C-alpha positions as CSV (number, residue, x, y, z in Angstrom):
1,M,25.8,126.2,200.7
2,S,24.3,127.0,197.3
3,L,24.9,124.9,194.3
4,R,26.8,127.8,192.7
5,K,29.2,128.0,195.7
6,Q,29.7,124.2,195.7
7,I,30.6,124.2,192.0
8,S,32.9,127.3,192.5
9,K,34.8,125.5,195.3
10,K,35.2,122.3,193.2
11,L,36.3,124.2,190.2
12,R,39.1,125.9,192.2
13,K,40.1,122.6,193.8
14,I,40.2,120.8,190.4
15,R,42.2,123.6,188.8
16,R,44.7,123.6,191.6
17,D,45.0,119.8,191.6
18,K,45.9,120.0,187.9
19,E,48.5,122.7,188.8
20,M,46.9,125.2,186.5
21,S,47.0,128.9,187.1
22,Q,43.9,131.1,186.8
23,D,45.6,132.9,183.9
24,E,46.2,129.7,182.0
25,L,42.6,128.5,182.6
26,A,41.3,131.9,181.5
27,F,43.4,132.0,178.4
28,K,42.3,128.5,177.3
29,A,38.7,129.1,178.2
30,K,38.7,132.4,176.4
31,T,37.7,134.5,179.4
32,S,39.6,136.8,181.8
33,Q,41.6,135.8,184.9
34,T,39.4,138.3,186.8
35,H,36.3,136.4,185.8
36,I,37.8,133.0,186.7
37,G,38.7,134.4,190.1
38,Q,35.2,135.8,190.7
39,I,33.7,132.4,189.7
40,E,36.0,130.5,192.0
41,R,35.2,132.7,194.9
42,G,31.5,132.5,194.2
43,D,31.3,136.3,193.8
44,T,29.5,136.0,190.4
45,G,27.3,133.7,188.6
46,F,28.3,132.0,185.3
47,T,26.6,131.0,182.2
48,I,26.3,127.4,181.0
49,D,28.5,128.3,178.1
50,T,31.3,129.6,180.3
51,L,31.0,126.6,182.6
52,D,31.2,124.3,179.5
53,K,34.4,126.0,178.3
54,I,36.0,125.7,181.8
55,M,35.0,122.0,182.0
56,K,36.5,121.3,178.6
57,V,39.8,122.9,179.5
58,L,39.9,121.0,182.8
59,K,38.8,117.8,181.1
60,I,36.0,117.2,183.5
61,N,32.2,116.7,183.3
62,L,29.3,118.0,185.2
63,K,29.2,115.0,187.6
64,D,32.7,116.0,188.8
65,L,31.3,119.3,190.1
66,I,28.3,118.0,192.0
């Protein structure tokens, strides 16, 4: 499994564990729900900036994703 897919799976799990919807995460991270869904499914790549915004909203750091 690629690193991107691993990160995508962990992002989804962490978001769900925090009982946060994709819509809520997208709003707080200033992106779209569609983009969050694509990231979580591993359908699209993401920039470091986008990942940083998501991590700040979820209150996690990079080591939590690897």
